[in-house]
C-alpha positions in Angstrom: 11.9 -4.9 -20.7 14.5 -7.4 -19.2 17.7 -6.9 -17.4 20.6 -9.2 -16.8 22.4 -8.7 -13.5 24.9 -11.3 -12.3 23.2 -14.1 -14.2 19.7 -13.1 -13.2 17.2 -12.2 -15.9 14.4 -10.0 -14.5 11.5 -7.9 -15.7 11.6 -4.2 -14.7 8.2 -3.1 -16.0 6.9 -2.5 -12.5 6.4 1.2 -12.9 3.4 2.5 -14.7 3.6 5.2 -17.4 2.3 7.7 -14.9 4.8 6.8 -12.2 7.7 7.0 -14.7 6.6 10.4 -15.9 6.4 11.7 -12.3 9.9 10.6 -11.6 12.2 13.6 -11.1 9.6 15.9 -12.7 6.8 18.2 -11.8 3.3 16.7 -11.6 1.2 19.7 -10.9 1.8 23.1 -9.4 3.6 22.9 -6.0 1.6 23.9 -3.0 2.4 27.2 -1.2 4.1 25.3 1.6 6.3 23.5 -1.0 7.2 26.8 -2.7 8.3 28.3 0.7 10.3 25.3 1.6 12.1 24.5 -1.6 12.0 27.7 -3.7 12.7 30.3 -1.1 16.0 32.1 -1.7 18.0 32.9 1.5 20.8 35.3 1.7 23.4 32.8 0.5 21.2 32.0 -2.5 20.7 35.6 -3.3 24.4 36.3 -3.3 25.0 33.6 -5.9 22.1 34.7 -8.0 23.0 38.4 -8.0 26.5 37.5 -9.2 24.9 37.0 -12.7 24.7 40.1 -14.8 21.6 39.8 -16.9 18.0 39.3 -15.6 17.4 36.1 -17.6 20.6 34.6 -16.3 19.7 35.4 -12.7 16.2 34.0 -13.1 17.5 30.9 -14.9 20.2 30.3 -12.3 17.6 30.6 -9.5 15.3 28.1 -11.3 18.1 25.6 -11.5 19.2 26.2 -7.9 15.8 25.6 -6.5 14.4 22.9 -8.8 17.2 20.5 -8.0 16.2 20.7 -4.4 12.6 19.9 -5.2 13.1 17.3 -8.0 16.4 15.8 -7.0 17.8 16.4 -10.5 18.5 19.2 -13.0 15.8 19.9 -15.5 16.7 19.2 -19.1 15.4 22.6 -20.1 15.1 25.1 -17.2 12.9 27.3 -19.4 10.1 24.8 -19.2 9.7 25.3 -15.4 6.1 25.8 -14.2 4.8 29.4 -14.4 4.0 29.3 -10.6 7.6 28.6 -9.8 9.0 31.1 -12.2 6.7 33.9 -10.9 7.6 33.0 -7.2 11.3 33.3 -7.9 10.9 36.4 -10.1 9.0 38.1 -7.3 11.9 37.5 -4.9 14.5 38.7 -7.4 12.6 41.8 -8.4 12.3 40.6 -12.1 9.2 42.3 -13.5 8.8 40.3 -16.7 8.9 36.5 -16.3 9.1 36.0 -20.0 12.8 36.9 -20.0 13.4 33.3 -18.9 12.9 32.3 -22.5 16.3 33.9 -23.3 18.1 31.8 -20.7 20.5 29.3 -22.3 20.5 30.9 -25.7 24.3 30.8 -25.5 25.6 27.2 -25.6 26.9 26.0 -22.3 25.3 28.6 -20.1 22.8 26.4 -18.4 25.3 23.5 -18.2 28.0 25.7 -16.6 25.4 27.0 -14.1 24.3 23.4 -13.2 28.0 22.4 -12.6 28.5 25.4 -10.3 25.3 24.6 -8.3 26.3 21.0 -8.0 29.8 21.8 -6.8 28.7 24.5 -4.3 25.7 22.5 -3.1 27.5 19.3 -2.5 25.4 17.3 -5.0 27.1 14.1 -6.1 26.7 12.0 -9.2 24.9 8.7 -9.1 28.0 6.8 -10.2 29.8 7.8 -7.0 27.3 6.1 -4.7 26.1 3.3 -6.9 27.9 0.5 -5.1 26.9 1.8 -1.7 23.2 1.9 -2.9 23.4 -1.7 -4.1 24.6 -2.8 -0.7 21.8 -0.9 1.0 19.2 -2.1 -1.5 20.3 -5.8 -1.0 20.0 -5.6 2.7 16.6 -3.9 2.6 15.3 -6.4 0.0 16.5 -9.3 2.1 15.2 -8.1 5.5 11.9 -6.5 4.5 10.7 -8.4 1.5 9.3 -5.2 -0.1 8.1 -5.2 -3.6 10.0 -3.4 -6.5 7.8 -0.3 -6.3 8.4 0.2 -2.5 12.1 -0.4 -3.0 12.2 2.1 -5.8 10.6 4.8 -3.7 12.8 4.0 -0.7 15.9 4.2 -3.0 14.8 7.6 -4.3 14.5 8.8 -0.7 17.9 7.4 0.1 19.5 9.3 -2.7 17.7 12.6 -1.9 18.8 12.4 1.8 22.4 12.1 0.6 22.1 14.9 -2.0 22.7 12.5 -5.0 21.4 13.5 -8.4 18.8 11.0 -9.6 19.7 8.9 -12.6 17.4 8.1 -15.5 14.3 6.2 -14.6 14.9 3.2 -16.8 18.4 2.8 -15.5 17.4 3.2 -11.9 14.4 0.7 -12.3 16.7 -1.9 -13.8 19.1 -1.6 -10.9 16.3 -1.9 -8.2 14.7 -4.9 -9.9 18.0 -6.7 -10.4 19.2 -6.3 -6.8 15.8 -7.5 -5.6 15.9 -10.5 -7.9 19.4 -11.4 -6.8 18.3 -11.4 -3.2 15.4 -13.7 -4.0 17.6 -16.1 -6.0 20.0 -16.3 -3.2 17.1 -17.3 -0.9 16.3 -20.3 -3.2 19.8 -21.3 -4.0 21.1 -21.5 -0.4 18.8 -24.3 0.9 18.8 -26.0 -2.5 22.5 -26.5 -2.1 22.0 -28.4 1.1 19.9 -31.1 -0.6 21.5 -34.4 -1.6 20.9 -35.7 -5.1 18.6 -38.3 -3.7 16.5 -35.7 -1.8 16.3 -33.6 -5.0 15.0 -36.6 -7.0 12.4 -37.4 -4.3 11.1 -33.9 -4.4 11.0 -33.9 -8.2 8.8 -37.1 -8.1 6.1 -35.2 -6.2 5.0 -33.7 -9.5 5.0 -36.9 -11.4 1.6 -38.5 -12.0 1.8 -42.3 -11.3 0.6 -44.7 -13.9 -3.1 -45.2 -13.5 -3.6 -42.2 -11.3 -5.2 -38.9 -12.2 -3.3 -36.6 -9.9 0.3 -36.2 -8.7 1.6 -37.1 -5.3 1.7 -33.5 -4.4 -1.9 -32.9 -5.3 -2.9 -36.0 -3.3 -1.0 -34.7 -0.2 -2.7 -31.3 -0.5 -6.2 -32.8 -0.3 -8.1 -33.0 3.0 -10.2 -35.9 4.2 -13.5 -36.5 2.3 -15.3 -37.7 5.4 -14.7 -38.0 9.2 -14.1 -41.6 10.2 -11.4 -43.4 12.3 -9.7 -44.8 9.2 -9.5 -41.4 7.6 -8.1 -39.9 10.8 -5.4 -42.5 10.9 -4.6 -41.8 7.2 -4.4 -38.1 7.9 -2.2 -38.7 10.9 0.3 -40.8 8.8 0.3 -38.2 6.1 0.9 -35.5 8.7 3.9 -37.3 10.1 5.3 -37.8 6.6 4.8 -34.1 5.7 6.4 -32.9 8.9 9.6 -34.9 8.2 12.0 -32.4 6.7 14.6 -33.7 4.3 17.2 -31.6 6.2 18.2 -32.4 9.7 19.0 -28.9 10.9 17.3 -25.7 9.8 19.4 -23.8 7.3 17.5 -20.5 7.9 17.2 -20.1 11.7 18.8 -16.7 11.5 16.8 -15.4 8.5 14.1 -12.7 9.0 10.9 -14.2 10.3 8.9 -13.2 7.2 11.5 -15.2 5.1 10.8 -18.3 7.2 7.1 -17.9 7.3 5.2 -20.7 5.5 2.7 -18.4 3.9 5.5 -16.7 2.0 7.4 -19.8 1.2 4.4 -21.4 -0.4 3.1 -18.3 -2.1 1.8 -19.6 -5.4 2.0 -23.2 -4.3 -1.7 -23.6 -4.8 -1.1 -23.6 -8.5 1.5 -26.3 -9.3 1.4 -25.5 -13.0 3.1 -22.2 -12.2 6.0 -24.0 -10.7 7.3 -24.9 -14.2 8.2 -21.3 -14.7 10.3 -21.3 -11.5 13.9 -22.1 -11.2 14.8 -25.7 -10.1 16.0 -24.7 -6.7 12.8 -22.7 -6.0 10.6 -25.6 -7.1 12.3 -28.2 -4.9 12.5 -26.0 -1.9 8.8 -25.1 -2.2 7.8 -28.7 -2.5 9.8 -29.5 0.6 8.0 -26.8 2.4 4.6 -28.0 1.2 5.5 -31.5 2.4 6.2 -30.1 5.8 2.6 -28.8 6.0 3.2 -25.2 5.0 4.9 -24.3 8.3 8.1 -22.5 8.8 11.6 -23.6 9.5 11.8 -22.1 12.9 13.4 -24.4 15.5 10.1 -24.3 17.5 7.7 -25.3 14.7 4.8 -25.8 14.9 4.6 -23.8 18.1 6.7 -20.8 16.8 3.6 -18.8 15.7 5.1 -17.9 12.2 2.5 -19.6 10.1 
């Protein structure tokens, strides 16, 4: 599955089928502690529930009232709630026969009207109301922490639950998380790429060109270590080291970036396989080549004594 977000094409298939099925749904019977925390009806809850006349409406209303606390969203069909949850709620309400829950929602609009009442009284907000705020928060977190899409997805779910926001659909939510993360990464490559002159970009592109009569490119030759220890090889390594530590840019463009963003190990991730670079964008290829020429270090002002790499 692909998503297009502000010009970025990203894959969002980072959730497994099991993780997607567990999103906003029950995955096993809740523990006793979870029942007491999320499904206990206090005096205010009982007052709302008792306002319903029939037993199946009272039990169904209680199911919706408590499951939204536990799942972060309303169930499509409250009658499909786990038996353990239904029995725990029926015991508190004095409903002897749990099977009456099957009659809940027989009249069109009952369950929907109850969900709207619970959302209004409980202060639950729709996802559309906080989407822009969530995008800003996700962008800042993706930039500063460098977390993967799964970690960002779980963090965003927690962010919504803390603010009593109803969870959106899993596919829609996954596309949003993956798109925001990809935009942050593309900005990372585009910013230093824009500081290069056309001549510097051409020089970096030539690193992947295999000269006539040679078997490897200039980049592969620079990545190789000395074959034997001798004074000529040491002088050759020293000249190569000086050349690799000469950055094309005079002043570091990322001195205020998070340290992990400047770290050489992250910048050159995947650089051991130059064939992969053809799948990267032009700005990422050139910037990674420039980093490789510098010896895999970081762009800290104190390199190589900064301790980042």
